[in-house]
C-alpha positions as CSV (number, residue, x, y, z in Angstrom):
1,X,87.1,87.2,61.6
2,X,89.6,86.1,58.8
3,X,89.3,89.7,57.6
4,X,91.3,90.9,60.7
5,X,93.9,88.3,60.2
6,X,94.3,89.0,56.5
7,X,94.5,92.7,57.1
8,X,97.1,92.2,59.8
9,X,99.3,90.0,57.6
10,X,99.1,92.5,54.8
11,X,100.3,95.3,57.3
12,X,102.8,93.4,59.4
13,X,105.0,96.4,60.0
14,X,102.1,98.4,61.3
15,X,101.0,95.5,63.6
16,X,104.6,95.3,65.0
17,X,104.7,99.0,65.7
18,X,101.2,98.9,67.2
19,X,102.3,96.1,69.5
20,X,105.3,98.2,70.7
21,X,103.0,101.2,71.2
22,X,100.6,99.1,73.3
23,X,103.5,97.9,75.5
24,X,104.8,101.5,76.1
25,X,101.3,103.0,76.7
26,X,100.4,100.0,78.9
27,X,103.4,100.5,81.2
28,X,102.6,104.2,81.4
29,X,99.0,103.5,82.2
30,X,100.1,101.0,85.0
31,X,102.1,103.7,86.6
32,X,99.3,106.3,86.2
33,X,96.4,104.3,87.6
34,X,95.2,105.5,90.9
35,X,95.2,103.0,93.7
36,X,92.5,102.6,96.3
37,X,91.1,99.9,98.6
38,X,87.5,99.9,97.3
39,X,85.9,101.1,94.1
40,X,84.2,104.5,94.3
41,X,80.6,103.9,95.1
42,X,77.6,105.8,96.4
43,X,75.2,104.2,98.9
44,X,71.8,106.1,98.9
45,X,72.3,107.1,102.5
46,X,73.5,110.2,104.4
47,X,74.6,110.6,108.0
48,X,73.9,113.8,109.9
49,X,75.9,114.0,113.2
50,X,75.2,116.7,115.7
51,X,76.9,117.5,119.0
52,X,75.8,119.9,121.7
53,X,77.8,119.7,124.9
54,X,75.9,119.6,128.1
55,X,72.5,118.7,126.8
56,X,70.6,115.8,128.4
57,X,69.3,113.1,126.0
58,X,65.7,114.4,126.2
59,X,66.7,118.0,125.6
60,X,69.0,116.9,122.7
61,X,66.1,115.0,121.1
62,X,63.7,117.9,121.3
63,X,66.0,120.7,120.3
64,X,68.2,119.0,117.7
65,X,67.2,115.5,116.7
66,X,63.5,116.0,116.0
67,X,63.9,119.2,114.0
68,X,66.6,117.5,111.8
69,X,64.3,114.5,111.3
70,X,61.4,116.7,110.1
71,X,63.6,118.6,107.8
72,X,65.1,115.5,106.2
73,X,61.7,113.9,105.7
74,X,60.7,116.9,103.7
75,X,63.6,116.4,101.2
76,X,62.3,115.0,97.9
77,X,63.3,111.4,97.4
78,X,64.1,110.6,101.1
79,X,62.2,107.4,102.1
80,X,63.2,106.9,105.7
81,X,64.9,108.7,108.6
82,X,66.3,107.0,111.7
83,X,68.1,108.5,114.6
84,X,70.0,107.7,117.8
85,X,70.2,110.3,120.5
86,X,72.4,110.3,123.7
87,X,73.7,113.0,126.0
88,X,75.1,115.8,123.8
89,X,75.1,113.6,120.7
90,X,72.7,112.8,117.9
91,X,73.1,110.6,114.8
92,X,70.4,110.8,112.1
93,X,70.5,108.5,109.0
94,X,68.5,109.4,105.9
95,X,67.9,106.9,103.1
96,X,66.6,107.2,99.6
97,X,65.9,104.9,96.6
98,X,68.5,103.6,94.2
99,X,68.3,105.4,90.9
100,X,67.8,108.9,92.4
101,X,70.2,111.7,91.7
102,X,72.6,111.0,94.7
103,X,74.5,114.3,94.4
104,X,71.3,116.4,94.2
105,X,69.7,114.5,97.1
106,X,72.8,114.9,99.2
107,X,73.0,118.7,98.5
108,X,69.3,119.0,99.5
109,X,70.0,117.2,102.8
110,X,73.0,119.4,103.5
111,X,71.0,122.5,102.8
112,X,68.1,121.3,105.0
113,X,70.4,120.5,107.9
114,X,72.4,123.7,107.6
115,X,69.3,125.8,107.6
116,X,68.6,124.6,111.1
117,X,72.0,125.5,112.5
118,X,70.9,129.0,113.8
119,X,68.1,127.4,115.9
120,X,70.5,125.0,117.6
121,X,71.8,125.7,121.1
122,X,75.0,127.8,121.1
123,X,78.1,125.8,120.5
124,X,76.4,123.0,118.6
125,X,78.3,121.2,115.9
126,X,76.8,119.7,112.7
127,X,78.3,117.4,110.1
128,X,76.8,115.7,107.1
129,X,78.5,112.8,105.4
130,X,77.5,110.7,102.5
131,X,77.3,106.9,102.5
132,X,79.8,106.5,99.7
133,X,83.3,104.9,99.9
134,X,84.7,108.4,99.1
135,X,84.1,109.3,102.8
136,X,86.0,106.3,104.0
137,X,89.2,107.5,105.7
138,X,92.5,106.7,104.1
139,X,94.3,106.6,107.4
140,X,93.7,106.7,111.1
141,X,96.5,107.5,113.5
142,X,97.0,107.6,117.2
143,X,99.2,110.3,118.6
144,X,100.7,110.1,122.1
145,X,103.3,112.0,124.2
146,X,105.1,111.6,127.5
147,X,104.6,115.3,128.2
148,X,101.6,117.5,129.0
149,X,98.6,116.2,127.1
150,X,96.8,119.5,126.8
151,X,99.8,121.3,125.4
152,X,100.4,118.4,123.0
153,X,96.9,118.6,121.7
154,X,97.4,122.3,121.0
155,X,100.7,121.6,119.2
156,X,99.0,119.0,117.0
157,X,96.2,121.3,116.1
158,X,98.6,124.1,115.2
159,X,101.4,122.2,113.4
160,X,100.5,118.6,112.4
161,X,96.9,119.2,111.2
162,X,97.8,122.1,108.9
163,X,100.9,120.2,107.6
164,X,98.8,117.1,106.8
165,X,96.0,119.2,105.3
166,X,98.4,120.7,102.8
167,X,99.3,117.3,101.3
168,X,97.9,117.0,97.8
169,X,94.8,114.8,97.7
170,X,93.9,115.2,101.4
171,X,90.4,116.5,101.8
172,X,90.1,116.7,105.6
173,X,92.2,116.1,108.7
174,X,90.2,115.6,111.9
175,X,91.8,115.7,115.3
176,X,89.7,113.9,118.0
177,X,90.3,113.6,121.8
178,X,91.8,117.1,122.1
179,X,90.9,118.9,125.3
180,X,88.6,121.8,124.4
181,X,87.7,124.8,126.5
182,X,84.9,127.2,126.7
183,X,84.4,130.7,128.2
184,X,81.6,131.1,130.6
185,X,80.1,134.4,131.7
186,X,78.3,133.9,135.1
187,X,75.9,136.8,135.9
188,X,75.8,138.0,139.5
189,X,72.1,138.6,140.0
190,X,72.5,141.4,142.6
191,X,74.8,143.4,140.4
192,X,72.6,142.8,137.3
193,X,69.6,144.2,139.3
194,X,71.6,147.1,140.7
195,X,73.0,148.2,137.4
196,X,69.8,147.5,135.5
197,X,71.6,145.4,132.9
198,X,69.5,143.6,130.3
199,X,71.2,140.1,129.8
200,X,69.7,139.9,126.3
201,X,72.2,142.5,125.1
202,X,75.2,140.4,125.9
203,X,75.0,138.0,122.9
204,X,74.9,140.8,120.2
205,X,77.7,142.7,122.0
206,X,79.9,139.6,122.1
207,X,79.2,138.9,118.4
208,X,79.9,142.5,117.3
209,X,83.0,143.0,119.4
210,X,86.3,141.3,119.3
211,X,86.5,141.0,115.5
212,X,88.5,143.1,112.9
213,X,85.9,144.2,110.4
214,X,86.6,145.8,107.0
215,X,85.8,149.5,106.8
216,X,86.7,150.4,103.2
217,X,89.9,151.9,101.8
218,X,92.0,155.0,102.4
219,X,94.1,156.7,99.7
220,X,97.8,157.3,100.3
221,X,100.8,158.3,98.3
222,X,101.7,154.6,97.9
223,X,98.3,153.6,96.8
224,X,95.0,152.4,98.4
225,X,95.2,151.0,102.0
226,X,92.6,148.6,103.4
227,X,91.1,149.9,106.6
228,X,89.7,147.6,109.4
229,X,88.1,148.6,112.7
230,X,88.1,146.7,115.9
231,X,90.6,144.2,117.4
232,X,90.1,140.5,118.2
233,X,89.6,139.4,121.7
234,X,92.9,137.9,123.0
235,X,92.2,137.2,126.7
236,X,89.6,136.9,129.3
237,X,90.4,140.5,130.4
238,X,89.4,141.8,127.0
239,X,86.0,140.1,127.3
240,X,85.6,141.4,130.9
241,X,86.3,144.9,129.7
242,X,83.6,145.0,127.0
243,X,81.1,147.9,127.5
244,X,77.5,147.1,128.0
245,X,75.0,150.0,127.7
246,X,72.5,150.7,130.5
247,X,70.1,153.4,131.4
248,X,72.7,155.2,133.5
249,X,75.6,154.8,131.0
250,X,77.9,152.0,129.9
251,X,79.3,149.5,132.3
252,X,81.8,146.7,131.9
253,X,80.9,143.0,131.9
254,X,83.2,142.5,134.9
255,X,81.0,144.9,136.9
256,X,78.1,142.4,136.9
257,X,79.5,139.0,135.8
258,X,82.4,136.7,136.3
259,X,84.3,135.7,133.2
260,X,86.2,132.4,133.3
261,X,87.5,129.6,131.1
262,X,86.7,125.9,131.8
263,X,87.5,122.6,130.2
264,X,84.7,121.0,128.1
265,X,84.0,117.5,129.3
266,X,85.2,115.0,126.7
267,X,82.7,112.7,125.1
268,X,85.3,109.9,124.6
269,X,88.7,109.1,126.0
270,X,91.3,107.5,123.8
271,X,94.3,105.5,125.1
272,X,97.1,103.6,123.4
273,X,99.0,101.0,125.3
274,X,97.7,102.4,128.5
275,X,98.6,106.1,127.8
276,X,96.3,108.9,126.8
277,X,96.3,109.7,123.1
278,X,94.7,111.7,120.4
279,X,93.3,110.4,117.1
280,X,94.0,111.8,113.6
281,X,91.7,110.8,110.7
282,X,92.8,111.6,107.2
283,X,90.1,111.6,104.5
284,X,91.1,111.7,100.8
285,X,89.6,113.9,98.2
286,X,87.5,112.2,95.5
287,X,89.8,110.5,93.0
288,X,92.9,111.0,95.1
289,X,95.6,108.3,95.2
290,X,95.5,107.0,98.8
291,X,98.9,105.3,98.4
292,X,100.6,108.6,97.6
293,X,98.7,110.2,100.5
294,X,99.9,107.5,102.9
295,X,103.5,107.8,101.9
296,X,103.4,111.6,102.2
297,X,101.7,111.5,105.6
298,X,104.3,109.1,107.0
299,X,107.1,111.3,105.6
300,X,105.5,114.4,107.2
301,X,105.0,112.7,110.6
302,X,108.6,111.4,110.6
303,X,109.7,115.0,110.1
304,X,107.5,116.5,112.8
305,X,107.6,113.7,115.5
306,X,111.0,114.6,117.0
307,X,110.0,118.3,117.4
308,X,106.8,117.4,119.2
309,X,108.1,114.5,121.4
310,X,105.3,112.5,119.8
311,X,104.7,108.8,119.0
312,X,102.4,108.1,116.1
313,X,100.8,104.7,115.8
314,X,98.9,103.6,112.7
315,X,95.4,102.3,113.5
316,X,94.2,102.0,109.9
317,X,95.9,102.5,106.6
318,X,94.6,101.4,103.2
319,X,98.0,101.7,101.4
320,X,99.8,98.6,102.7
321,X,97.0,96.3,101.7
322,X,96.8,97.9,98.2
323,X,100.5,97.7,97.7
324,X,100.5,94.1,98.9
325,X,97.7,93.2,96.5
326,X,99.7,94.7,93.6
327,X,102.8,92.8,94.7
328,X,100.8,89.6,94.9
329,X,99.3,90.2,91.5
330,X,102.8,90.7,90.0
331,X,104.1,87.6,91.7
332,X,101.1,85.5,90.7
333,X,101.1,86.9,87.2
334,X,104.8,86.1,86.8
335,X,104.3,82.6,88.1
336,X,101.2,82.2,85.9
337,X,103.2,83.3,82.9
338,X,106.1,80.9,83.8
339,X,103.8,77.9,84.2
340,X,101.8,78.8,81.1
341,X,105.1,78.9,79.1
342,X,106.2,75.5,80.5
343,X,102.9,73.9,79.8
344,X,102.8,75.4,76.2
345,X,106.3,74.2,75.6
346,X,105.4,70.7,76.9
347,X,102.6,70.3,74.5
348,X,103.7,72.3,71.4
349,X,107.3,71.2,71.8
350,X,108.5,74.3,70.0
351,X,110.2,77.2,71.7
352,X,109.1,79.5,68.8
353,X,105.5,78.6,69.2
354,X,105.8,78.9,73.0
355,X,107.2,82.5,72.8
356,X,104.4,83.6,70.4
357,X,101.7,82.2,72.6
358,X,103.3,83.5,75.8
359,X,103.4,87.1,74.4
360,X,99.6,87.2,74.6
361,X,99.5,87.2,78.4
362,X,101.3,90.5,79.2
363,X,100.0,92.1,76.0
364,X,96.4,91.4,76.9
365,X,97.0,92.6,80.4
366,X,98.6,95.8,79.2
367,X,95.6,96.4,76.9
368,X,93.3,95.9,79.9
369,X,95.3,98.4,82.0
370,X,95.0,100.9,79.2
371,X,91.2,100.3,79.2
372,X,91.0,100.9,82.9
373,X,93.0,104.1,82.7
374,X,91.0,105.6,79.9
375,X,87.7,104.6,81.5
376,X,88.6,106.3,84.8
377,X,88.7,103.1,86.9
378,X,91.3,102.5,89.6
379,X,93.4,99.6,90.9
380,X,91.5,98.2,93.8
381,X,90.8,94.8,95.4
382,X,88.1,94.0,92.7
383,X,90.0,95.1,89.6
384,X,93.1,93.4,90.9
385,X,91.1,90.2,91.4
386,X,89.7,90.5,87.9
387,X,93.2,90.8,86.5
388,X,94.3,87.8,88.5
389,X,91.5,85.7,87.0
390,X,92.2,86.9,83.5
391,X,95.9,85.8,83.7
392,X,94.8,82.2,83.4
393,X,92.4,82.8,80.6
394,X,93.9,85.3,78.2
395,X,96.4,82.8,76.7
396,X,93.8,80.2,75.6
397,X,92.8,81.8,72.3
398,X,96.4,82.3,71.3
399,X,97.3,78.7,72.1
400,X,94.5,77.4,69.9
401,X,95.5,79.7,67.0
402,X,99.3,78.9,67.1
403,X,98.8,75.2,67.5
404,X,96.5,75.1,64.5
405,X,98.9,77.1,62.4
406,X,101.7,74.7,63.4
407,X,99.7,71.6,62.8
408,X,98.2,72.6,59.4
409,X,101.6,73.7,58.2
410,X,103.0,70.1,58.4
411,X,106.3,69.8,56.6
412,X,105.6,72.5,54.0
413,X,106.5,76.2,54.1
414,X,104.3,78.7,55.9
415,X,102.5,81.1,53.6
416,X,100.2,84.0,54.2
417,X,97.2,82.1,52.8
418,X,98.1,79.1,55.0
419,X,98.1,81.3,58.1
420,X,94.8,82.9,57.1
421,X,93.2,79.5,56.5
422,X,94.5,78.1,59.8
423,X,93.1,81.1,61.7
424,X,89.8,80.9,59.8
425,X,89.4,77.3,60.8
426,X,89.4,78.1,64.6
427,X,88.3,81.7,64.6
428,X,84.6,80.8,65.0
429,X,85.4,78.5,67.9
430,X,87.6,80.9,69.9
431,X,85.3,83.8,69.2
432,X,82.3,81.9,70.5
433,X,84.2,80.7,73.5
434,X,85.5,84.1,74.4
435,X,82.2,85.9,73.9
436,X,80.4,83.2,75.9
437,X,82.7,83.9,78.9
438,X,82.3,87.7,78.4
439,X,78.5,87.1,78.5
440,X,78.9,85.5,81.9
441,X,80.8,88.5,83.5
442,X,79.5,91.6,81.6
443,X,75.9,91.5,82.8
444,X,77.2,92.1,86.3
445,X,78.1,95.6,85.2
446,X,74.3,96.3,84.7
447,X,73.2,95.1,88.1
448,X,71.4,97.8,90.0
449,X,72.0,98.8,93.6
450,X,75.2,98.6,95.7
451,X,76.2,95.3,94.1
452,X,76.3,96.9,90.7
453,X,78.4,99.8,91.9
454,X,80.8,97.5,93.7
455,X,81.3,94.8,91.0
456,X,81.0,96.9,87.9
457,X,84.7,97.6,87.7
458,X,85.3,93.8,88.2
459,X,83.0,92.9,85.3
460,X,84.5,95.6,83.0
461,X,88.1,94.5,83.8
462,X,87.5,90.8,83.0
463,X,85.5,91.7,79.8
464,X,88.3,94.0,78.5
465,X,90.9,91.3,79.2
466,X,89.0,88.6,77.4
467,X,88.2,90.7,74.4
468,X,91.8,91.9,74.3
469,X,93.0,88.3,74.2
470,X,90.7,87.5,71.3
471,X,91.9,90.5,69.3
472,X,95.5,89.6,70.0
473,X,94.9,86.0,68.9
474,X,93.3,87.1,65.6
475,X,95.7,89.9,64.7
476,X,99.1,89.9,66.5
477,X,99.6,86.2,66.9
478,X,99.2,85.3,63.2
479,X,101.8,88.0,62.3
480,X,104.3,86.7,64.9
481,X,103.6,83.2,63.7
482,X,104.4,84.2,60.1
483,X,107.6,85.9,61.2
484,X,108.8,83.2,63.6
485,X,107.6,80.0,62.1
486,X,108.1,80.6,58.4
487,X,111.5,79.0,58.3
488,X,111.1,77.0,61.5
489,X,111.4,73.1,61.4
490,X,108.2,71.2,61.0
491,X,106.1,71.0,64.1
492,X,106.1,67.8,66.1
493,X,104.0,67.7,69.2
494,X,105.2,66.3,72.5
495,X,105.6,62.5,72.4
496,X,105.4,62.4,68.6
497,X,105.5,59.0,67.1
498,X,108.9,57.6,66.2
499,X,107.5,56.0,63.0
500,X,106.3,59.0,61.1
501,X,107.3,57.4,57.8
502,X,105.0,54.5,58.1
503,X,102.2,56.9,59.1
504,X,102.7,59.1,56.1
505,X,101.6,56.3,53.7
506,X,98.5,55.7,55.7
507,X,97.7,59.3,56.0
508,X,98.0,59.8,52.3
509,X,95.4,57.1,51.7
510,X,93.1,58.7,54.3
511,X,93.4,62.3,53.0
512,X,90.2,64.1,52.3
513,X,90.0,65.2,48.7
514,X,88.5,68.6,47.9
515,X,85.2,68.0,46.1
516,X,85.9,71.0,43.9
517,X,88.8,69.3,42.3
518,X,87.6,65.7,42.5
519,X,86.7,65.5,38.8
520,X,90.0,66.9,37.5
521,X,91.8,63.5,37.1
522,X,88.7,62.0,35.5
523,X,88.6,64.8,33.0
524,X,92.2,64.3,32.1
525,X,91.7,60.6,31.5
526,X,88.7,61.2,29.3
527,X,90.5,63.7,27.2
528,X,93.4,61.4,26.4
529,X,97.0,62.4,26.1
530,X,96.3,65.8,24.5
531,X,94.0,66.9,27.4
532,X,95.5,69.7,29.5
533,X,97.1,68.3,32.7
534,X,95.3,69.6,35.8
535,X,97.3,71.5,38.4
536,X,97.4,70.1,42.0
537,X,94.6,71.4,44.1
538,X,95.4,74.1,46.7
539,X,95.1,72.9,50.3
540,X,91.6,73.5,51.5
541,X,91.0,74.7,55.0
542,X,89.0,71.5,55.5
543,X,92.1,69.4,54.8
544,X,93.7,67.7,57.8
545,X,97.2,66.6,58.3
546,X,97.0,63.0,59.5
547,X,99.7,61.8,61.8
548,X,99.9,58.6,63.9
549,X,98.7,59.1,67.5
550,X,101.4,60.3,69.8
551,X,101.9,59.2,73.4
552,X,99.4,61.8,74.8
553,X,96.7,60.7,72.4
554,X,97.4,57.1,73.1
555,X,96.8,58.0,76.8
556,X,93.4,59.5,76.5
557,X,92.0,57.7,73.5
558,X,90.9,54.6,75.6
559,X,88.9,56.8,77.9
560,X,87.4,58.7,75.0
561,X,86.4,55.4,73.3
562,X,84.9,54.1,76.6
563,X,82.7,57.1,77.0
564,X,81.5,56.8,73.4
565,X,80.6,53.1,74.0
566,X,78.7,53.8,77.2
567,X,77.0,57.2,76.8
568,X,74.3,56.5,79.4
569,X,76.9,55.8,82.1
570,X,78.8,58.9,81.1
571,X,75.8,61.2,81.4
572,X,74.8,59.7,84.8
573,X,78.3,60.2,86.2
574,X,78.4,63.7,84.9
575,X,75.0,64.5,86.6
576,X,76.2,63.0,89.9
577,X,79.3,65.2,89.8
578,X,77.2,68.2,89.1
579,X,74.9,67.5,92.0
580,X,77.9,66.8,94.3
581,X,79.5,70.0,93.3
582,X,76.4,72.1,94.0
583,X,76.0,70.3,97.3
584,X,79.5,71.2,98.4
585,X,78.9,74.9,97.9
586,X,77.0,74.9,101.2
587,X,80.3,74.3,103.0
588,X,82.0,77.3,101.5
589,X,82.5,80.2,103.8
590,X,80.9,83.4,102.5
591,X,81.2,87.0,103.5
592,X,80.9,90.4,101.8
593,X,84.4,91.4,100.9
594,X,86.7,89.1,102.9
595,X,89.7,90.2,104.9
596,X,90.7,93.9,104.7
597,X,94.4,92.9,104.8
598,X,95.0,94.2,108.3
599,X,94.8,91.7,111.1
600,X,93.1,93.0,114.2
601,X,90.8,91.9,117.0
602,X,88.1,93.9,118.7
603,X,87.0,93.5,122.3
604,X,84.3,95.2,124.4
605,X,84.0,95.3,128.1
606,X,81.0,96.1,130.4
607,X,82.6,97.7,133.4
608,X,81.6,96.3,136.8
609,X,79.1,98.4,138.8
610,X,81.7,99.1,141.5
611,X,83.8,100.9,139.0
612,X,81.3,103.8,139.0
613,X,82.5,106.7,136.9
614,X,86.2,105.7,137.0
615,X,86.2,103.8,133.8
616,X,89.9,104.4,133.3
617,X,90.7,102.4,136.4
618,X,88.4,99.6,135.1
619,X,90.3,99.6,131.8
620,X,93.9,99.6,133.1
621,X,94.1,95.9,134.2
622,X,92.6,94.8,130.9
623,X,95.1,96.9,128.9
624,X,98.0,95.5,130.9
625,X,96.8,91.9,130.4
626,X,96.2,92.4,126.7
627,X,99.6,94.2,126.2
628,X,101.4,91.2,127.6
629,X,100.0,88.7,125.1
630,X,102.6,87.7,122.4
631,X,101.5,88.8,118.9
632,X,99.7,91.9,120.0
633,X,101.5,95.0,118.8
634,X,99.3,97.8,120.1
635,X,96.2,98.1,122.4
636,X,93.9,101.0,121.6
637,X,91.2,101.8,124.1
638,X,88.1,103.9,123.7
639,X,86.4,104.9,126.9
640,X,83.1,106.8,126.7
641,X,82.0,109.4,129.3
642,X,79.4,107.7,131.6
643,X,75.8,108.9,131.0
644,X,73.2,108.3,133.6
645,X,70.7,105.7,132.5
646,X,72.8,104.6,129.5
647,X,74.8,101.4,129.4
648,X,78.5,102.0,129.1
649,X,81.0,99.8,127.3
650,X,84.7,100.1,126.8
651,X,86.1,99.2,123.4
652,X,89.5,97.7,122.7
653,X,91.1,97.5,119.3
654,X,94.0,95.1,119.2
655,X,96.5,95.5,116.3
656,X,98.5,92.3,115.7
657,X,102.1,91.9,114.7
658,X,102.9,91.1,111.1
659,X,102.6,87.4,110.6
660,X,100.9,86.7,113.9
661,X,98.5,83.8,114.0
662,X,95.1,85.3,114.5
663,X,93.5,82.2,116.0
664,X,96.4,81.7,118.5
665,X,96.2,85.3,119.6
666,X,92.4,85.2,119.9
667,X,92.6,82.1,122.1
668,X,95.2,83.9,124.3
669,X,92.9,86.9,124.6
670,X,90.0,84.7,125.7
671,X,92.1,83.1,128.3
672,X,93.3,86.5,129.6
673,X,89.7,87.8,129.8
674,X,88.6,84.7,131.8
675,X,91.4,85.2,134.3
676,X,90.3,88.9,134.8
677,X,86.7,87.9,135.6
């Protein structure tokens, strides 16, 4: 390792310029890193969601769920398929083994599901989603209005959804809760028989009519012109006027059927603070910056809200938690740097040494950010946590190096060889210490399964930071020490003895003589007066500068001596502390990823039997009671459409005010629920 130090000292200008370049590139990398809540990961799982309005659970299972299950089981690599079917809705989950090609398996599942679409009942919807974090929505918003709900839904679909979809990085914008309509053609049996109409001809007629189809090109004096035939159907009258061939000639649909438009029964009703609402879900594209998306979405909604008489309420947003995490890291990093500087100053008692050691913290972190940027990682809760952990560790190697340089220098001038010898003396120790710590974290990156995908960025971040701190300590710190300490006063640690003079005589007698030069005086004496006088031996890296114990040493030396005199007691006490520490781990609360950064409470209600199908009436008193509780900002209600034979539950999502005490609000909610029963 002394080779790195010697090379750095020989090329001090290059090291200085490299340090400045690292600082500049690190700042650029920090601004260029993409920010997200969770690391990108792929769970070997896919969700197939199918909807077909009006189908009973049994019919839905036979016509949709079972064919999809059989198709997914035939996909290579799929190990299990589970499903849940209700009225007009089916959810099928396919799983496969870790280590399979996730993208290829997901493509095969999509192809198998899409191949069944023509066989599904008319109007069926099918969606396939992966189990990765990339399909996690960046934002969920609730939209409400004081005006007509149906017109408001149409306005959202025509203005807000396209505007949000055009934001860079947005993959999909889904609008839920909008009132949908369908056109029905009710055949009049008597007229069908009288006119001898074949009902089977209606579907191809409707598919072939009402669309503008390309018919080639026509030449003109101004160039070729695209030609289309047909016109889109714009009203119910257009559909009723479509011709249907019969044995006696063509007749119109209105001659034997009634054409009407009716509302499609909603599968779920959404309400916010007691008022009907719609839900917007924004999903980011892979690799998109969700913080930029959040800011752009809010800016677009602020622009559109006045024109729509709309109120938008944020249900879920990843950006505030990410930004708060980055802010916390900056604050903690600044405080950590400040306290590290104060502690270093207290022990080294030299502002020059303190500045040199303190430089290693931001420099090591900037190198880590460059590593994250070049490796394609992002700033998320795990990489931010790794950086926070690294703040307290990256300065250790530099402190050891700079303290040894200062101590070995003593009262003499600082030379290049002296710096090299000082670094060589501790290089093995700090290298072993750093690589041992890296060996603890780095294997996490090679763990298989979801844990490996989730914690790999964490392990990589900590490892880069630790290795960066070692490189900084062996290359940059020696150069800075040579520049700053070469003409600095002799180093005296905190609490240095006030009687250094008396100690110098003692230390001279205790000095360790280099065996290589031990025979030089004897040779001189043997050779008499004419013998050549030997030159003083160069300081060896094994030499120690002996100084009287300072106040700090006098404080811990009695404890050190006591442990040496009673090794058995020392080992027993250490063992008891180890056992007690392991036993206390049982009292530590554990969970998967901790708080998501957004305080909220969830509540479910089983409506009373007397409520019947009027679940809105059952939810209204609960909404009123919850909305009156201090600390609750918004009450979001999800009311499913009752299905015969299926238990129905109403869900409430309570968004709390910033700074609200969760336990206090939770107790108030429980009291309010008890009063309603």
